[in-house]
Residue, then its C-alpha position, 0 to 999 in steps of 0.5 A: x423750383x422757383x416760376x417766372x410769375x411767382x414772387x418767393x414766400x418764406x413760410x413758417x410752420x413748426x420752426x421750420x421756414x419752408x421757401x415757395x416759389x411756385x404753386x407746385x410747391x404750395x401744393x405740396x405744402x398744401x397737403x404735407x404741413x399744412x395746420x387744416x384740411x379744411x374751408x374755404x380758403x384751404x379747398x381753393x387754395x389746393x384747386x389753383x395751384x392744382x390749376x396750373x399744371x393744366x394751364x387753367x389757372x394762372x400761378x398768379x391766380x395760385x399765389x393769390x389763394x395760397x395766400x389767402x389760405x395762410x393768413x385763414x390758417x394763421x399761417x406765418x409767412x413772407x415774401x423773400 
């Protein structure tokens, strides 16, 4: 489910498209369908996406770190 502060992304992984509309959905993607499980960008994305649940991180901050992790891992995405 998309949150108002999150620009919806379409991420391509394994010839399938995944719609990411919230930090929660991004966190699910990072856990289940990410090409790497290490690196500074990946760890920061995990931490910031999880931080939105407690209110310590904004949706904007989480999205920026998710985009940085996607660029770092060479995961293709586009804005919907």
